[in-house]
CHARMM-style PDB file with segment names, atoms N, HN, CA, C and O in Angstrom:
ATOM      1  N   MET     1      62.067 113.029 120.191  1.00  0.00      PROA
ATOM      2  CA  MET     1      62.809 112.013 120.924  1.00  0.00      PROA
ATOM      3  C   MET     1      63.888 112.177 119.853  1.00  0.00      PROA
ATOM      4  O   MET     1      64.111 112.611 118.722  1.00  0.00      PROA
ATOM      5  N   SER     2      64.271 111.732 120.619  1.00  0.00      PROA
ATOM      6  HN  SER     2      64.090 111.380 121.537  1.00  0.00      PROA
ATOM      7  CA  SER     2      66.033 111.468 119.791  1.00  0.00      PROA
ATOM      8  C   SER     2      66.458 109.767 120.338  1.00  0.00      PROA
ATOM      9  O   SER     2      66.714 109.316 121.455  1.00  0.00      PROA
ATOM     10  N   GLU     3      66.396 109.216 119.154  1.00  0.00      PROA
ATOM     11  HN  GLU     3      66.189 109.582 118.247  1.00  0.00      PROA
ATOM     12  CA  GLU     3      67.113 108.093 119.184  1.00  0.00      PROA
ATOM     13  C   GLU     3      68.325 108.132 118.246  1.00  0.00      PROA
ATOM     14  O   GLU     3      68.492 108.906 117.304  1.00  0.00      PROA
ATOM     15  N   ARG     4      69.374 106.876 118.796  1.00  0.00      PROA
ATOM     16  HN  ARG     4      69.238 106.247 119.561  1.00  0.00      PROA
ATOM     17  CA  ARG     4      70.443 106.465 119.493  1.00  0.00      PROA
ATOM     18  C   ARG     4      71.411 105.905 117.993  1.00  0.00      PROA
ATOM     19  O   ARG     4      72.116 104.948 118.314  1.00  0.00      PROA
ATOM     20  N   VAL     5      71.505 106.125 117.137  1.00  0.00      PROA
ATOM     21  HN  VAL     5      70.932 106.902 116.876  1.00  0.00      PROA
ATOM     22  CA  VAL     5      71.456 104.522 115.869  1.00  0.00      PROA
ATOM     23  C   VAL     5      73.277 104.330 116.770  1.00  0.00      PROA
ATOM     24  O   VAL     5      73.815 105.304 117.298  1.00  0.00      PROA
ATOM     25  N   ARG     6      73.820 103.158 116.756  1.00  0.00      PROA
ATOM     26  HN  ARG     6      73.384 102.367 116.327  1.00  0.00      PROA
ATOM     27  CA  ARG     6      74.772 102.488 117.460  1.00  0.00      PROA
ATOM     28  C   ARG     6      75.348 101.555 116.082  1.00  0.00      PROA
ATOM     29  O   ARG     6      74.714 100.595 115.645  1.00  0.00      PROA
ATOM     30  N   LEU     7      77.060 102.176 115.324  1.00  0.00      PROA
ATOM     31  HN  LEU     7      77.575 102.956 115.679  1.00  0.00      PROA
ATOM     32  CA  LEU     7      78.105 101.884 114.457  1.00  0.00      PROA
ATOM     33  C   LEU     7      78.520 101.134 114.457  1.00  0.00      PROA
ATOM     34  O   LEU     7      79.449 101.408 115.217  1.00  0.00      PROA
ATOM     35  N   VAL     8      78.729  99.664 114.036  1.00  0.00      PROA
ATOM     36  HN  VAL     8      77.974  99.442 113.419  1.00  0.00      PROA
ATOM     37  CA  VAL     8      80.374  99.032 114.550  1.00  0.00      PROA
ATOM     38  C   VAL     8      81.064  98.666 113.785  1.00  0.00      PROA
ATOM     39  O   VAL     8      81.061  97.492 113.417  1.00  0.00      PROA
ATOM     40  N   GLU     9      81.711  99.400 113.408  1.00  0.00      PROA
ATOM     41  HN  GLU     9      81.713 100.354 113.708  1.00  0.00      PROA
ATOM     42  CA  GLU     9      82.859  98.922 111.777  1.00  0.00      PROA
ATOM     43  C   GLU     9      83.314  97.403 112.453  1.00  0.00      PROA
ATOM     44  O   GLU     9      83.690  97.207 113.608  1.00  0.00      PROA
ATOM     45  N   ARG    10      83.187  96.612 111.585  1.00  0.00      PROA
ATOM     46  HN  ARG    10      82.881  96.771 110.646  1.00  0.00      PROA
ATOM     47  CA  ARG    10      83.283  95.264 111.782  1.00  0.00      PROA
ATOM     48  C   ARG    10      85.133  95.258 111.129  1.00  0.00      PROA
ATOM     49  O   ARG    10      86.204  94.733 111.434  1.00  0.00      PROA
ATOM     50  N   ALA    11      84.653  96.083 110.218  1.00  0.00      PROA
ATOM     51  HN  ALA    11      83.783  96.509 109.970  1.00  0.00      PROA
ATOM     52  CA  ALA    11      86.436  95.637 108.653  1.00  0.00      PROA
ATOM     53  C   ALA    11      88.014  96.453 109.671  1.00  0.00      PROA
ATOM     54  O   ALA    11      89.124  96.281 109.167  1.00  0.00      PROA
ATOM     55  N   GLY    12      87.925  97.194 110.900  1.00  0.00      PROA
ATOM     56  HN  GLY    12      87.024  97.334 111.310  1.00  0.00      PROA
ATOM     57  CA  GLY    12      89.327  97.623 110.788  1.00  0.00      PROA
ATOM     58  C   GLY    12      90.234  96.472 110.768  1.00  0.00      PROA
ATOM     59  O   GLY    12      91.119  96.419 109.913  1.00  0.00      PROA
ATOM     60  N   PRO    13      90.100  95.635 111.559  1.00  0.00      PROA
ATOM     61  CA  PRO    13      91.748  94.439 110.803  1.00  0.00      PROA
ATOM     62  C   PRO    13      92.173  94.709 109.986  1.00  0.00      PROA
ATOM     63  O   PRO    13      93.320  95.093 109.757  1.00  0.00      PROA
ATOM     64  N   TRP    14      90.653  94.445 108.873  1.00  0.00      PROA
ATOM     65  HN  TRP    14      89.721  94.133 109.059  1.00  0.00      PROA
ATOM     66  CA  TRP    14      91.301  93.991 107.868  1.00  0.00      PROA
ATOM     67  C   TRP    14      91.588  95.926 106.689  1.00  0.00      PROA
ATOM     68  O   TRP    14      91.925  96.374 105.593  1.00  0.00      PROA
ATOM     69  N   GLY    15      91.307  96.145 107.506  1.00  0.00      PROA
ATOM     70  HN  GLY    15      91.033  95.781 108.396  1.00  0.00      PROA
ATOM     71  CA  GLY    15      91.611  97.734 106.587  1.00  0.00      PROA
ATOM     72  C   GLY    15      93.442  97.761 107.293  1.00  0.00      PROA
ATOM     73  O   GLY    15      94.366  97.913 106.495  1.00  0.00      PROA
ATOM     74  N   PHE    16      93.740  97.588 108.872  1.00  0.00      PROA
ATOM     75  HN  PHE    16      92.989  97.464 109.520  1.00  0.00      PROA
ATOM     76  CA  PHE    16      95.117  97.228 108.708  1.00  0.00      PROA
ATOM     77  C   PHE    16      95.695  96.467 108.267  1.00  0.00      PROA
ATOM     78  O   PHE    16      96.905  96.689 108.266  1.00  0.00      PROA
ATOM     79  N   PHE    17      95.299  95.361 107.740  1.00  0.00      PROA
ATOM     80  HN  PHE    17      94.315  95.181 107.741  1.00  0.00      PROA
ATOM     81  CA  PHE    17      96.012  94.287 106.553  1.00  0.00      PROA
ATOM     82  C   PHE    17      96.406  94.583 105.189  1.00  0.00      PROA
ATOM     83  O   PHE    17      97.425  94.262 104.577  1.00  0.00      PROA
ATOM     84  N   PHE    18      95.099  95.459 104.733  1.00  0.00      PROA
ATOM     85  HN  PHE    18      94.271  95.720 105.230  1.00  0.00      PROA
ATOM     86  CA  PHE    18      95.435  96.418 104.121  1.00  0.00      PROA
ATOM     87  C   PHE    18      96.245  97.212 103.178  1.00  0.00      PROA
ATOM     88  O   PHE    18      96.404  97.149 101.958  1.00  0.00      PROA
ATOM     89  N   LEU    19      96.971  98.409 104.623  1.00  0.00      PROA
ATOM     90  HN  LEU    19      96.842  98.460 105.613  1.00  0.00      PROA
ATOM     91  CA  LEU    19      97.684  98.839 105.113  1.00  0.00      PROA
ATOM     92  C   LEU    19      98.514  98.411 105.001  1.00  0.00      PROA
ATOM     93  O   LEU    19      99.251  98.894 104.141  1.00  0.00      PROA
ATOM     94  N   LEU    20      98.881  97.508 105.582  1.00  0.00      PROA
ATOM     95  HN  LEU    20      98.282  97.116 106.280  1.00  0.00      PROA
ATOM     96  CA  LEU    20     100.798  96.502 106.145  1.00  0.00      PROA
ATOM     97  C   LEU    20     100.739  96.334 104.003  1.00  0.00      PROA
ATOM     98  O   LEU    20     101.576  96.803 103.232  1.00  0.00      PROA
ATOM     99  N   ALA    21      99.607  95.614 103.670  1.00  0.00      PROA
ATOM    100  HN  ALA    21      98.927  95.233 104.297  1.00  0.00      PROA
ATOM    101  CA  ALA    21     100.029  94.935 102.477  1.00  0.00      PROA
ATOM    102  C   ALA    21     100.672  95.831 101.227  1.00  0.00      PROA
ATOM    103  O   ALA    21     101.486  95.485 100.371  1.00  0.00      PROA
ATOM    104  N   TYR    22     100.150  96.833 101.393  1.00  0.00      PROA
ATOM    105  HN  TYR    22      99.489  97.113 102.088  1.00  0.00      PROA
ATOM    106  CA  TYR    22     100.172  98.170 100.086  1.00  0.00      PROA
ATOM    107  C   TYR    22     101.581  98.212 100.746  1.00  0.00      PROA
ATOM    108  O   TYR    22     102.519  97.983  99.982  1.00  0.00      PROA
ATOM    109  N   ILE    23     101.904  98.500 102.194  1.00  0.00      PROA
ATOM    110  HN  ILE    23     101.142  98.686 102.815  1.00  0.00      PROA
ATOM    111  CA  ILE    23     103.261  99.693 102.793  1.00  0.00      PROA
ATOM    112  C   ILE    23     104.441  98.029 101.802  1.00  0.00      PROA
ATOM    113  O   ILE    23     105.375  98.050 101.000  1.00  0.00      PROA
ATOM    114  N   GLY    24     103.952  97.316 102.230  1.00  0.00      PROA
ATOM    115  HN  GLY    24     103.193  97.298 102.881  1.00  0.00      PROA
ATOM    116  CA  GLY    24     105.117  95.978 101.670  1.00  0.00      PROA
ATOM    117  C   GLY    24     105.447  95.779 100.292  1.00  0.00      PROA
ATOM    118  O   GLY    24     106.547  95.640  99.758  1.00  0.00      PROA
ATOM    119  N   ALA    25     103.823  95.794  99.621  1.00  0.00      PROA
ATOM    120  HN  ALA    25     102.929  95.906 100.054  1.00  0.00      PROA
ATOM    121  CA  ALA    25     103.639  95.717  97.709  1.00  0.00      PROA
ATOM    122  C   ALA    25     104.216  97.370  97.778  1.00  0.00      PROA
ATOM    123  O   ALA    25     104.589  97.479  96.609  1.00  0.00      PROA
ATOM    124  N   ALA    26     104.549  98.855  98.491  1.00  0.00      PROA
ATOM    125  HN  ALA    26     104.247  98.767  99.440  1.00  0.00      PROA
ATOM    126  CA  ALA    26     105.129  99.725  98.074  1.00  0.00      PROA
ATOM    127  C   ALA    26     107.308  99.717  97.645  1.00  0.00      PROA
ATOM    128  O   ALA    26     108.033 100.008  96.693  1.00  0.00      PROA
ATOM    129  N   ILE    27     107.441  99.275  98.838  1.00  0.00      PROA
ATOM    130  HN  ILE    27     106.853  99.039  99.611  1.00  0.00      PROA
ATOM    131  CA  ILE    27     108.604  99.040  99.144  1.00  0.00      PROA
ATOM    132  C   ILE    27     109.267  98.655  98.796  1.00  0.00      PROA
ATOM    133  O   ILE    27     110.456  98.970  98.845  1.00  0.00      PROA
ATOM    134  N   TYR    28     108.378  97.136  97.903  1.00  0.00      PROA
ATOM    135  HN  TYR    28     107.412  96.880  97.863  1.00  0.00      PROA
ATOM    136  CA  TYR    28     108.953  96.091  97.177  1.00  0.00      PROA
ATOM    137  C   TYR    28     109.367  96.543  95.885  1.00  0.00      PROA
ATOM    138  O   TYR    28     110.415  96.263  95.302  1.00  0.00      PROA
ATOM    139  N   PHE    29     107.911  97.673  95.293  1.00  0.00      PROA
ATOM    140  HN  PHE    29     107.059  97.899  95.766  1.00  0.00      PROA
ATOM    141  CA  PHE    29     108.141  97.370  94.160  1.00  0.00      PROA
ATOM    142  C   PHE    29     109.883  99.635  93.850  1.00  0.00      PROA
ATOM    143  O   PHE    29     110.730 100.167  93.132  1.00  0.00      PROA
ATOM    144  N   ILE    30     109.159  99.723  95.001  1.00  0.00      PROA
ATOM    145  HN  ILE    30     108.471  99.291  95.584  1.00  0.00      PROA
ATOM    146  CA  ILE    30     110.372 101.272  94.857  1.00  0.00      PROA
ATOM    147  C   ILE    30     111.422 100.234  94.790  1.00  0.00      PROA
ATOM    148  O   ILE    30     112.129 100.354  93.789  1.00  0.00      PROA
ATOM    149  N   THR    31     111.715  99.287  95.538  1.00  0.00      PROA
ATOM    150  HN  THR    31     111.141  99.189  96.351  1.00  0.00      PROA
ATOM    151  CA  THR    31     113.326  99.063  95.400  1.00  0.00      PROA
ATOM    152  C   THR    31     114.181  98.120  93.976  1.00  0.00      PROA
ATOM    153  O   THR    31     115.356  98.065  93.613  1.00  0.00      PROA
ATOM    154  N   GLN    32     112.798  97.433  93.435  1.00  0.00      PROA
ATOM    155  HN  GLN    32     111.844  97.478  93.730  1.00  0.00      PROA
ATOM    156  CA  GLN    32     112.826  97.443  92.133  1.00  0.00      PROA
ATOM    157  C   GLN    32     113.221  97.855  91.021  1.00  0.00      PROA
ATOM    158  O   GLN    32     113.905  97.416  90.096  1.00  0.00      PROA
ATOM    159  N   SER    33     112.147  99.671  91.501  1.00  0.00      PROA
ATOM    160  HN  SER    33     111.592 100.028  92.252  1.00  0.00      PROA
ATOM    161  CA  SER    33     112.903 100.494  90.402  1.00  0.00      PROA
ATOM    162  C   SER    33     114.155 101.213  90.296  1.00  0.00      PROA
ATOM    163  O   SER    33     115.193 100.845  90.845  1.00  0.00      PROA
ATOM    164  N   ASP    34     114.040 102.190  89.617  1.00  0.00      PROA
ATOM    165  HN  ASP    34     113.196 102.490  89.171  1.00  0.00      PROA
ATOM    166  CA  ASP    34     116.003 102.770  89.243  1.00  0.00      PROA
ATOM    167  C   ASP    34     116.023 103.779  89.923  1.00  0.00      PROA
ATOM    168  O   ASP    34     116.773 104.659  89.503  1.00  0.00      PROA
ATOM    169  N   GLY    35     115.197 104.091  91.284  1.00  0.00      PROA
ATOM    170  HN  GLY    35     114.587 103.376  91.625  1.00  0.00      PROA
ATOM    171  CA  GLY    35     115.325 105.067  91.722  1.00  0.00      PROA
ATOM    172  C   GLY    35     114.428 105.913  91.844  1.00  0.00      PROA
ATOM    173  O   GLY    35     113.661 106.093  92.789  1.00  0.00      PROA
ATOM    174  N   SER    36     114.593 106.890  90.071  1.00  0.00      PROA
ATOM    175  HN  SER    36     115.217 106.743  89.304  1.00  0.00      PROA
ATOM    176  CA  SER    36     114.050 108.201  89.226  1.00  0.00      PROA
ATOM    177  C   SER    36     112.723 108.051  89.961  1.00  0.00      PROA
ATOM    178  O   SER    36     112.217 106.979  90.291  1.00  0.00      PROA
ATOM    179  N   PHE    37     112.090 109.613  90.233  1.00  0.00      PROA
ATOM    180  HN  PHE    37     112.501 110.484  89.965  1.00  0.00      PROA
ATOM    181  CA  PHE    37     111.627 109.987  90.673  1.00  0.00      PROA
ATOM    182  C   PHE    37     109.482 109.273  89.652  1.00  0.00      PROA
ATOM    183  O   PHE    37     108.377 109.276  90.195  1.00  0.00      PROA
ATOM    184  N   TRP    38     109.744 108.952  88.602  1.00  0.00      PROA
ATOM    185  HN  TRP    38     110.642 108.950  88.161  1.00  0.00      PROA
ATOM    186  CA  TRP    38     109.367 107.981  87.714  1.00  0.00      PROA
ATOM    187  C   TRP    38     108.787 106.818  87.666  1.00  0.00      PROA
ATOM    188  O   TRP    38     107.689 106.361  87.347  1.00  0.00      PROA
ATOM    189  N   GLY    39     110.272 106.268  88.253  1.00  0.00      PROA
ATOM    190  HN  GLY    39     111.164 106.638  88.512  1.00  0.00      PROA
ATOM    191  CA  GLY    39     110.646 104.918  88.798  1.00  0.00      PROA
ATOM    192  C   GLY    39     109.845 104.910  90.153  1.00  0.00      PROA
ATOM    193  O   GLY    39     108.927 104.097  90.049  1.00  0.00      PROA
ATOM    194  N   VAL    40     109.857 105.568  91.483  1.00  0.00      PROA
ATOM    195  HN  VAL    40     110.603 106.229  91.568  1.00  0.00      PROA
ATOM    196  CA  VAL    40     108.985 105.503  92.169  1.00  0.00      PROA
ATOM    197  C   VAL    40     107.599 106.020  91.595  1.00  0.00      PROA
ATOM    198  O   VAL    40     106.922 105.087  91.164  1.00  0.00      PROA
ATOM    199  N   ILE    41     107.057 107.156  91.490  1.00  0.00      PROA
ATOM    200  HN  ILE    41     107.607 107.914  91.840  1.00  0.00      PROA
ATOM    201  CA  ILE    41     105.774 106.778  91.365  1.00  0.00      PROA
ATOM    202  C   ILE    41     104.770 105.611  90.141  1.00  0.00      PROA
ATOM    203  O   ILE    41     103.653 105.247  89.773  1.00  0.00      PROA
ATOM    204  N   LEU    42     105.926 105.501  90.003  1.00  0.00      PROA
ATOM    205  HN  LEU    42     106.834 105.796  90.302  1.00  0.00      PROA
ATOM    206  CA  LEU    42     105.134 103.963  89.182  1.00  0.00      PROA
ATOM    207  C   LEU    42     105.433 103.006  89.948  1.00  0.00      PROA
ATOM    208  O   LEU    42     104.468 102.251  90.066  1.00  0.00      PROA
ATOM    209  N   GLY    43     106.148 102.743  90.414  1.00  0.00      PROA
ATOM    210  HN  GLY    43     106.932 103.356  90.318  1.00  0.00      PROA
ATOM    211  CA  GLY    43     106.092 101.589  91.803  1.00  0.00      PROA
ATOM    212  C   GLY    43     104.902 102.347  92.913  1.00  0.00      PROA
ATOM    213  O   GLY    43     104.134 102.517  91.966  1.00  0.00      PROA
ATOM    214  N   LEU    44     104.421 102.708  93.642  1.00  0.00      PROA
ATOM    215  HN  LEU    44     105.045 102.569  94.411  1.00  0.00      PROA
ATOM    216  CA  LEU    44     103.556 102.981  94.445  1.00  0.00      PROA
ATOM    217  C   LEU    44     101.892 103.162  93.489  1.00  0.00      PROA
ATOM    218  O   LEU    44     100.828 103.463  94.031  1.00  0.00      PROA
ATOM    219  N   LEU    45     102.034 102.956  92.385  1.00  0.00      PROA
ATOM    220  HN  LEU    45     102.898 102.711  91.945  1.00  0.00      PROA
ATOM    221  CA  LEU    45     100.754 102.844  91.414  1.00  0.00      PROA
ATOM    222  C   LEU    45     100.587 100.933  90.796  1.00  0.00      PROA
ATOM    223  O   LEU    45      99.593 100.207  90.803  1.00  0.00      PROA
ATOM    224  N   GLN    46     101.652 100.725  90.447  1.00  0.00      PROA
ATOM    225  HN  GLN    46     102.460 101.315  90.441  1.00  0.00      PROA
ATOM    226  CA  GLN    46     101.722  99.135  91.330  1.00  0.00      PROA
ATOM    227  C   GLN    46     101.441  98.661  91.557  1.00  0.00      PROA
ATOM    228  O   GLN    46     100.840  97.672  91.139  1.00  0.00      PROA
ATOM    229  N   ALA    47     101.932  99.437  93.206  1.00  0.00      PROA
ATOM    230  HN  ALA    47     102.420 100.240  93.546  1.00  0.00      PROA
ATOM    231  CA  ALA    47     101.759  98.640  94.553  1.00  0.00      PROA
ATOM    232  C   ALA    47     100.250  98.434  95.384  1.00  0.00      PROA
ATOM    233  O   ALA    47      99.772  97.732  96.275  1.00  0.00      PROA
ATOM    234  N   ILE    48      99.765  99.778  94.260  1.00  0.00      PROA
ATOM    235  HN  ILE    48     100.152 100.349  93.536  1.00  0.00      PROA
ATOM    236  CA  ILE    48      97.786  99.757  94.663  1.00  0.00      PROA
ATOM    237  C   ILE    48      97.570  98.276  93.711  1.00  0.00      PROA
ATOM    238  O   ILE    48      96.855  97.307  93.967  1.00  0.00      PROA
ATOM    239  N   VAL    49      98.306  98.476  92.757  1.00  0.00      PROA
ATOM    240  HN  VAL    49      98.887  99.264  92.550  1.00  0.00      PROA
ATOM    241  CA  VAL    49      96.906  97.817  91.886  1.00  0.00      PROA
ATOM    242  C   VAL    49      97.725  96.073  91.726  1.00  0.00      PROA
ATOM    243  O   VAL    49      97.202  95.166  91.080  1.00  0.00      PROA
ATOM    244  N   TRP    50      98.514  95.996  92.165  1.00  0.00      PROA
ATOM    245  HN  TRP    50      98.939  96.733  92.690  1.00  0.00      PROA
ATOM    246  CA  TRP    50      99.305  94.297  92.437  1.00  0.00      PROA
ATOM    247  C   TRP    50      98.697  93.314  92.425  1.00  0.00      PROA
ATOM    248  O   TRP    50      99.092  92.401  91.700  1.00  0.00      PROA
ATOM    249  N   PRO    51      97.515  93.148  93.227  1.00  0.00      PROA
ATOM    250  CA  PRO    51      96.416  91.884  93.672  1.00  0.00      PROA
ATOM    251  C   PRO    51      96.122  91.370  91.987  1.00  0.00      PROA
ATOM    252  O   PRO    51      96.275  90.158  91.838  1.00  0.00      PROA
ATOM    253  N   VAL    52      95.733  92.127  90.753  1.00  0.00      PROA
ATOM    254  HN  VAL    52      95.609  93.112  90.874  1.00  0.00      PROA
ATOM    255  CA  VAL    52      95.203  92.564  90.045  1.00  0.00      PROA
ATOM    256  C   VAL    52      96.303  91.165  89.246  1.00  0.00      PROA
ATOM    257  O   VAL    52      95.932  90.041  88.909  1.00  0.00      PROA
ATOM    258  N   TYR    53      97.773  91.812  89.133  1.00  0.00      PROA
ATOM    259  HN  TYR    53      98.075  92.726  89.407  1.00  0.00      PROA
ATOM    260  CA  TYR    53      98.240  90.826  88.612  1.00  0.00      PROA
ATOM    261  C   TYR    53      98.001  89.549  88.841  1.00  0.00      PROA
ATOM    262  O   TYR    53      97.526  88.707  88.078  1.00  0.00      PROA
ATOM    263  N   VAL    54      98.485  89.416  90.335  1.00  0.00      PROA
ATOM    264  HN  VAL    54      98.870  90.099  90.954  1.00  0.00      PROA
ATOM    265  CA  VAL    54      98.455  88.068  90.421  1.00  0.00      PROA
ATOM    266  C   VAL    54      97.422  87.146  91.012  1.00  0.00      PROA
ATOM    267  O   VAL    54      97.679  86.113  91.630  1.00  0.00      PROA
ATOM    268  N   VAL    55      95.973  87.734  90.703  1.00  0.00      PROA
ATOM    269  HN  VAL    55      95.765  88.574  90.202  1.00  0.00      PROA
ATOM    270  CA  VAL    55      94.387  87.186  89.966  1.00  0.00      PROA
ATOM    271  C   VAL    55      94.561  86.769  88.791  1.00  0.00      PROA
ATOM    272  O   VAL    55      94.343  85.605  88.457  1.00  0.00      PROA
ATOM    273  N   TYR    56      95.075  87.895  87.836  1.00  0.00      PROA
ATOM    274  HN  TYR    56      95.252  88.842  88.108  1.00  0.00      PROA
ATOM    275  CA  TYR    56      94.928  87.555  85.967  1.00  0.00      PROA
ATOM    276  C   TYR    56      96.367  86.448  86.024  1.00  0.00      PROA
ATOM    277  O   TYR    56      96.404  85.410  85.364  1.00  0.00      PROA
ATOM    278  N   HSD    57      97.366  86.858  86.836  1.00  0.00      PROA
ATOM    279  HN  HSD    57      97.336  87.702  87.372  1.00  0.00      PROA
ATOM    280  CA  HSD    57      98.230  85.004  86.195  1.00  0.00      PROA
ATOM    281  C   HSD    57      97.843  83.779  87.117  1.00  0.00      PROA
ATOM    282  O   HSD    57      98.539  82.776  86.964  1.00  0.00      PROA
ATOM    283  N   VAL    58      96.824  83.724  88.055  1.00  0.00      PROA
ATOM    284  HN  VAL    58      96.259  84.540  88.179  1.00  0.00      PROA
ATOM    285  CA  VAL    58      97.121  82.599  88.655  1.00  0.00      PROA
ATOM    286  C   VAL    58      95.496  82.429  87.550  1.00  0.00      PROA
ATOM    287  O   VAL    58      95.474  81.246  87.210  1.00  0.00      PROA
ATOM    288  N   LEU    59      94.292  83.142  86.963  1.00  0.00      PROA
ATOM    289  HN  LEU    59      94.310  84.103  87.239  1.00  0.00      PROA
ATOM    290  CA  LEU    59      93.503  82.620  86.125  1.00  0.00      PROA
ATOM    291  C   LEU    59      94.532  81.931  84.834  1.00  0.00      PROA
ATOM    292  O   LEU    59      94.261  80.863  84.286  1.00  0.00      PROA
ATOM    293  N   GLY    60      95.501  82.610  84.562  1.00  0.00      PROA
ATOM    294  HN  GLY    60      95.722  83.478  85.007  1.00  0.00      PROA
ATOM    295  CA  GLY    60      96.284  82.207  83.402  1.00  0.00      PROA
ATOM    296  C   GLY    60      96.881  80.786  83.370  1.00  0.00      PROA
ATOM    297  O   GLY    60      97.013  80.165  82.315  1.00  0.00      PROA
ATOM    298  N   ALA    61      97.333  80.167  84.909  1.00  0.00      PROA
ATOM    299  HN  ALA    61      97.226  80.672  85.766  1.00  0.00      PROA
ATOM    300  CA  ALA    61      97.661  79.280  84.597  1.00  0.00      PROA
ATOM    301  C   ALA    61      97.068  78.196  85.448  1.00  0.00      PROA
ATOM    302  O   ALA    61      97.580  77.306  86.127  1.00  0.00      PROA
ATOM    303  N   LEU    62      95.122  78.747  85.060  1.00  0.00      PROA
ATOM    304  HN  LEU    62      94.706  79.470  84.509  1.00  0.00      PROA
ATOM    305  CA  LEU    62      94.367  77.889  85.287  1.00  0.00      PROA
ATOM    306  C   LEU    62      94.149  77.702  84.437  1.00  0.00      PROA
ATOM    307  O   LEU    62      93.595  76.617  84.262  1.00  0.00      PROA
ATOM    308  N   GLY    63      94.366  78.475  83.376  1.00  0.00      PROA
ATOM    309  HN  GLY    63      94.816  79.357  83.518  1.00  0.00      PROA
ATOM    310  CA  GLY    63      93.864  78.374  82.434  1.00  0.00      PROA
ATOM    311  C   GLY    63      91.838  78.350  81.813  1.00  0.00      PROA
ATOM    312  O   GLY    63      91.003  77.458  81.664  1.00  0.00      PROA
ATOM    313  N   VAL    64      91.849  79.867  81.633  1.00  0.00      PROA
ATOM    314  HN  VAL    64      92.527  80.592  81.754  1.00  0.00      PROA
ATOM    315  CA  VAL    64      90.505  79.862  82.276  1.00  0.00      PROA
ATOM    316  C   VAL    64      90.925  81.284  80.803  1.00  0.00      PROA
ATOM    317  OT1 VAL    64      90.068  82.105  80.476  1.00  0.00      PROA
TER     318      VAL     64
END
C-alpha cells in the first residue's frame, strides 16, 4: 500500500525576507569596511550576526 505524504512549506516568504535582510546587511557592512580582503570577510560575518547586536543593545537600553 502506497501512501503519499504532502508537505507544505509555510516559511518560504520568511526565508526570502531573511535573505534580503542578509544582503542588505552585507552591503552595509562591506561599504563600512576599508575594502581589504579581511575587511570584506569581517563584513560578511557581521551581516550574519547583526541581529545579535541589535538584541544586545536593545536589552542594554532597557536595563535588563
